[in-house]
C-alpha positions in Angstrom: -4.8 -61.8 -8.4 -7.4 -64.1 -9.9 -7.4 -63.5 -13.0 -3.6 -64.3 -13.1 -4.0 -67.4 -10.8 -6.9 -68.3 -13.8 -4.5 -68.0 -16.5 -2.1 -69.5 -15.3 0.4 -67.0 -16.9 2.9 -65.5 -14.5 3.3 -67.3 -11.2 5.8 -64.6 -10.0 3.5 -62.1 -10.0 0.5 -63.7 -8.3 3.3 -64.5 -5.3 4.8 -60.9 -5.0 0.9 -60.1 -5.0 0.1 -62.4 -2.1 3.1 -61.1 -0.4 2.2 -57.7 -0.4 -1.3 -58.3 0.5 0.4 -60.1 3.6 2.3 -56.8 4.4 -0.7 -54.9 4.1 -2.7 -56.7 6.4 0.1 -57.1 9.2 0.0 -53.3 8.5 -4.1 -52.4 8.5 -4.7 -54.6 11.1 -3.3 -53.2 14.7 -5.0 -50.2 13.3 -8.1 -51.2 12.1 -8.6 -53.4 15.2 -10.1 -50.7 17.3 -12.7 -49.3 14.6 -14.1 -53.1 14.2 -13.0 -55.9 15.8 -14.7 -58.8 13.1 -13.5 -57.3 10.3 -9.9 -57.4 11.5 -10.0 -60.8 12.6 -11.5 -61.7 8.8 -8.4 -59.6 7.2 -6.3 -62.0 10.0 -7.9 -65.1 8.8 -7.0 -64.0 4.9 -3.7 -63.6 5.9 -3.4 -67.3 7.2 -5.1 -68.5 3.6 -2.0 -66.3 1.7 0.6 -67.4 3.9 -1.1 -71.5 3.0 -0.9 -70.9 -0.5 2.6 -69.2 -0.3 3.9 -72.3 1.7 1.9 -74.7 -0.8 2.2 -72.5 -4.2 4.3 -74.7 -6.3 2.7 -78.0 -5.8 -1.5 -75.6 -6.4 0.6 -73.8 -9.6 1.1 -76.9 -11.5 -2.3 -78.4 -10.6 -5.0 -76.6 -13.2 -7.6 -78.1 -10.6 -6.4 -76.8 -7.9 -5.2 -73.0 -9.1 -8.9 -73.1 -10.3 -10.1 -73.3 -7.3 -7.6 -71.4 -5.3 -8.3 -68.5 -7.9 -12.4 -68.9 -6.9 -11.3 -68.7 -3.6 -9.2 -65.5 -4.4 -12.1 -64.0 -5.8 -14.7 -64.6 -3.2 -11.5 -63.4 -0.7 -11.7 -60.3 -2.7 -15.3 -59.3 -2.1 -14.7 -60.2 1.2 -12.0 -57.2 1.4 -13.8 -54.5 -0.7 -16.8 -55.0 2.1 -14.2 -54.4 4.8 -12.9 -51.5 2.9 -16.5 -49.8 2.9 -16.8 -50.3 5.8 -13.7 -48.1 7.1 -14.7 -45.0 5.1 
């Protein structure tokens, strides 16, 4: 997602990935909360971030500076999700 946002080439694909990510979070958190409450809370926070981005996406997409900031945040969040995923194994 980070590279798609950075290049600014396919807004629809980014929106689709954000929506799919939210659905995945909604699906996995109830099962994961019994294993790791803190990691579950981080995933819920990520879902909130994605929702805010989706709500403001048209404005974000046309503003190169804001889009770059979102791309950087998305990269950082992706690393956090990888860490959470490694805990569940």
